[in-house]
C-alpha positions in Angstrom: -34.5 60.6 73.2 -31.0 59.8 71.6 -29.8 62.5 69.4 -29.5 60.3 66.3 -33.1 59.1 66.7 -34.3 62.7 67.1 -32.3 63.9 64.1 -33.6 61.1 61.8 -37.2 61.7 63.1 -37.1 65.4 62.7 -35.1 65.7 59.4 -36.9 62.6 57.9 -40.3 64.1 58.6 -39.3 67.4 57.1 -37.9 65.8 53.9 -40.8 63.4 53.6 -43.4 66.2 53.7 -41.4 68.3 51.3 -41.1 65.6 48.7 -44.7 64.5 49.3 -45.8 68.0 48.2 -44.0 67.6 44.8 -45.3 64.0 44.5 -49.0 64.7 45.2 -49.3 67.6 42.8 -47.3 65.7 40.1 -49.6 62.7 40.4 -52.8 64.9 40.4 -51.5 66.6 37.2 -50.8 63.3 35.5 -47.0 63.7 35.5 -45.2 60.4 35.5 -43.1 60.0 38.7 -40.2 57.6 38.3 -39.2 57.5 41.9 -40.1 58.9 45.4 -37.0 58.6 47.6 -36.1 59.4 51.1 -32.3 59.8 51.6 -29.4 59.7 49.2 -26.9 57.0 48.2 -27.6 53.3 47.8 -31.1 52.0 48.3 -31.8 50.2 51.5 -35.4 49.4 50.8 -37.5 49.8 47.7 -40.8 48.7 46.1 -42.5 49.5 42.9 -46.2 50.4 42.5 -47.4 51.3 39.1 -44.8 53.4 37.3 -43.2 54.7 40.5 -40.4 53.2 42.6 -40.6 54.1 46.4 -37.3 53.9 48.1 -35.4 54.5 51.4 -31.7 55.3 50.9 -28.6 55.1 53.0 -27.9 58.8 53.9 -30.9 60.5 55.7 -29.8 63.9 54.6 -32.5 64.7 52.0 -34.7 63.1 49.4 -36.0 63.5 45.8 -38.9 62.9 43.4 -37.8 62.0 39.9 -40.2 63.4 37.3 -40.4 62.3 33.7 -39.0 65.0 31.5 -36.9 66.5 34.3 -34.9 63.4 35.5 -33.7 60.1 34.1 -35.0 56.9 35.6 -32.7 54.3 37.2 -30.8 52.0 34.9 -33.1 49.3 33.5 -36.2 51.4 33.5 -37.6 53.0 30.3 -37.8 56.8 30.1 -40.8 58.5 28.4 -40.3 60.4 25.1 -40.9 64.1 24.7 -44.4 63.7 23.4 -45.6 61.5 26.3 -48.6 63.0 28.2 -46.8 62.2 31.4 -43.8 64.3 30.5 -43.4 67.2 33.0 -42.3 69.6 30.3 -45.5 69.2 28.3 -47.6 70.4 31.2 -49.0 74.0 31.4 -46.9 76.6 33.2 -49.2 76.8 36.2 -49.0 73.0 36.6 -45.2 73.1 36.5 -45.1 76.0 39.0 -47.5 74.3 41.3 -45.6 71.0 41.3 -42.3 72.7 42.2 -43.8 75.2 44.7 -45.7 72.3 46.5 -42.6 71.1 48.2 -41.8 74.3 50.1 -45.5 74.9 50.6 -45.8 71.5 52.4 -43.0 72.6 54.8 -45.0 75.6 55.8 -48.1 73.4 56.2 -46.1 71.0 58.4 -44.8 73.9 60.5 -48.3 75.1 61.1 -49.5 71.6 61.9 -46.7 71.0 64.5 -47.4 74.4 66.1 -51.1 73.6 66.2 -50.4 70.3 68.0 -48.0 72.1 70.3 -50.7 74.6 71.3 -53.4 72.0 71.7 -51.6 69.1 73.3 -48.5 70.4 75.2 -48.9 71.4 78.9 -45.8 72.8 80.6 -46.3 73.1 84.4 -45.7 76.5 86.1 -42.0 77.2 85.8 -39.9 79.6 87.9 -38.6 82.3 85.7 -37.4 84.8 88.4 -36.5 84.7 92.1 -36.5 87.5 94.6 -33.4 87.5 96.8 -34.0 86.6 100.4 -37.6 85.5 99.9 -39.0 82.1 101.0 -38.7 80.4 97.6 -35.0 81.2 97.5 -34.5 80.3 101.1 -35.7 76.8 100.6 -33.5 76.3 97.6 -35.8 76.7 94.6 -34.0 77.6 91.4 -34.7 79.2 88.0 -36.2 76.6 85.7 -37.8 74.5 88.5 -41.3 73.3 87.6 -44.0 73.1 90.2 -46.1 70.0 89.5 -48.0 69.6 92.8 -49.2 72.0 95.5 -50.5 70.8 98.9 -50.6 67.2 97.4 -52.8 68.2 94.5 -51.6 68.1 90.9 -51.2 71.7 89.5 -54.0 72.2 87.0 -52.8 75.5 85.6 -51.0 78.7 86.6 -54.0 80.3 88.3 -54.4 77.2 90.5 -50.8 77.5 91.8 -51.0 81.3 92.3 -54.3 81.0 94.2 -52.8 78.3 96.4 -49.8 80.5 97.3 -51.9 83.5 98.0 -54.3 81.5 100.2 -51.4 80.1 102.2 -50.5 83.4 104.0 -48.9 82.4 107.3 -49.4 78.7 106.6 -47.0 76.0 105.3 -47.2 75.4 101.6 -46.2 72.0 100.3 -44.7 71.9 96.8 -43.6 69.1 94.6 -40.9 70.3 92.2 -39.3 68.9 89.1 -35.7 69.9 88.3 -34.2 68.3 85.2 -35.0 64.5 85.7 -35.4 64.7 89.5 -38.6 65.3 91.6 -38.5 66.4 95.2 -40.8 68.0 97.8 -40.2 71.3 99.6 -42.1 73.1 102.3 -42.3 76.9 102.1 -43.7 79.4 104.6 -45.2 82.3 102.5 -44.7 85.8 103.7 -47.9 87.9 104.2 -48.4 91.0 102.0 -51.7 92.8 101.9 -53.4 89.8 103.4 -52.1 87.3 100.8 -49.2 84.9 100.7 -46.1 85.5 98.6 -43.0 83.4 98.2 -41.0 85.6 95.8 -41.2 83.9 92.4 -42.1 84.8 88.9 -43.9 82.0 87.1 -44.7 81.1 83.6 -46.7 78.1 82.2 -47.8 76.7 78.8 -51.5 75.7 78.9 -53.3 73.5 76.4 -55.3 75.5 73.9 -58.8 74.6 72.5 -58.2 72.9 69.1 -59.8 75.5 66.9 -58.0 78.2 68.7 -54.8 76.2 68.4 -55.2 76.1 64.6 -55.2 79.9 64.5 -52.2 79.9 66.8 -50.3 77.5 64.6 -50.9 79.5 61.5 -50.0 82.8 63.1 -46.8 81.4 64.7 -45.8 80.0 61.3 -46.3 83.4 59.8 -44.3 85.0 62.6 -41.4 82.6 62.1 -41.5 83.2 58.4 -41.4 87.0 58.7 -38.5 86.8 61.2 -36.5 84.4 58.9 -37.1 86.6 55.9 -35.9 89.7 57.8 -32.9 87.8 59.0 -32.0 86.7 55.5 -32.5 90.2 54.2 -30.2 91.5 56.9 -27.5 88.9 56.0 -27.6 89.9 52.3 -27.4 93.6 53.1 -24.7 93.1 55.8 -26.9 94.4 58.6 -26.9 91.0 60.3 -23.9 88.8 61.0 -24.3 85.6 58.9 -24.9 82.5 61.1 -24.6 79.3 59.1 -25.3 75.8 60.4 -24.4 72.7 58.4 -25.4 69.1 59.2 -23.1 69.0 62.2 -24.6 72.1 63.7 -28.1 71.0 63.0 -27.4 67.6 64.5 -26.1 69.2 67.7 -29.1 71.6 67.8 -31.5 68.7 67.5 -29.7 66.9 70.3 -29.8 69.9 72.6 -33.5 70.6 72.0 -34.4 66.8 72.3 -32.7 66.8 75.7 -35.1 69.5 76.8 -38.1 67.4 75.9 -40.7 66.9 73.2 -42.1 70.4 73.5 -38.7 72.1 72.7 -38.1 69.6 69.8 -41.5 70.4 68.3 -40.6 74.2 68.2 -37.3 73.4 66.6 -38.9 71.2 64.0 -41.4 74.0 63.1 -38.6 76.5 62.7 -36.5 74.1 60.6 -39.5 73.5 58.3 -39.9 77.3 57.8 -36.2 77.6 57.1 -36.1 74.8 54.6 -39.2 76.1 52.9 -37.7 79.5 52.5 -34.3 78.1 51.5 -35.8 76.1 48.7 -37.6 79.2 47.4 -34.4 81.1 46.9 -33.9 81.7 43.1 -30.8 79.5 42.9 -30.8 76.9 40.1 -31.2 73.3 41.3 -33.4 74.6 44.2 -37.2 74.8 43.8 -37.0 78.6 43.6 -34.4 78.3 40.8 -36.8 76.1 38.7 -39.6 78.5 39.3 -37.4 81.4 38.0 -36.4 79.3 35.0 -40.0 78.5 34.1 -41.1 82.1 34.5 -38.2 83.3 32.3 -39.1 80.7 29.6 -42.7 81.8 29.7 -41.7 85.5 29.2 -39.4 84.5 26.3 -42.0 82.3 24.8 -39.7 79.4 24.3 -37.6 77.1 26.6 -34.0 77.8 27.4 -31.4 75.8 25.5 -30.2 72.7 27.3 -26.7 74.1 27.5 -28.0 77.3 29.1 -30.0 75.3 31.7 -26.8 73.2 32.3 -24.8 76.3 33.0 -27.4 77.6 35.4 -27.5 74.4 37.2 -23.7 74.2 37.4 -23.7 77.7 39.0 -26.4 76.7 41.4 -24.6 73.5 42.5 -21.4 75.5 42.9 -23.2 78.1 45.1 -24.8 75.4 47.3 -21.4 73.6 47.6 -19.8 76.8 48.7 -22.5 77.4 51.3 -22.2 73.8 52.5 -18.4 74.2 52.9 -18.8 77.5 54.8 -21.5 76.0 57.0 -19.4 72.9 57.7 -16.4 75.2 58.4 -18.5 77.2 60.8 -19.7 74.0 62.6 -16.1 72.7 63.0 -14.9 76.1 64.2 -17.6 76.1 66.9 -16.7 72.6 67.9 -13.0 73.4 68.2 -13.7 76.6 70.2 
């Protein structure tokens, strides 16, 4: 899959689900949504249904949902007044918190869904993960990363099938069909005999399909594991225990290309990890991010009155400045890696 296609597919899906979370909860709560947009910049496509404009924009690097009371509509469209029932600011605190938190929440849901599908649908044939020097497998030219897809002219069903075939071929020729990168070839191996069973000197690993209901549990537990690891890594970065590793659009683009080259299974894992990362990033208490809005709403609830517009403006300015600084650092890191 071309890198640009993989990048738009992965990043577009992540952004779509994130904004869909905001959109669904806002609509259910009766908040007027001016626009649901994928991308930034000039509109490429758009249509209007009811009060909402649905658009696809030029730059596939994000998206947004414009809510009445939080955002201004496009020129030529009427905005609602402060007393309008569809004004976001008139909704109860729990509705506003739920609307904002729904974006990151949907990223975690998407991560769990991707990992569930990975567990249920992806089969990776037995792959050589270690080779014993001087043993038959090495002698016939097998290498780390080779995948065994057929044994004695029969498709390999699972890891046990291949291991049993090897052990039962003690002193007999064993015919293997091997996939290496994009090439497939046949080799004949003469297993050595050890304790009455055949061995060829390989360590094997495989990814089997998991029953669907078991896969759901796997998807949720894997998402939780990725979340914990990311939180620990972020905590280590803030405390100085972990060296910061920033990746901007260039770095993410290269990463997507590298994983796409390895196949759909690798790309699915990366997409799940990116969903978790984006979900956690958006929950950081930085104004303009979802976590920043959650913090503002909680502070306003504790004060018993909303912040002044100028105070919100200052907070948002600081938030934008922090994000721009992080973006500059990440882009610098990307370029430095390219040059090195």
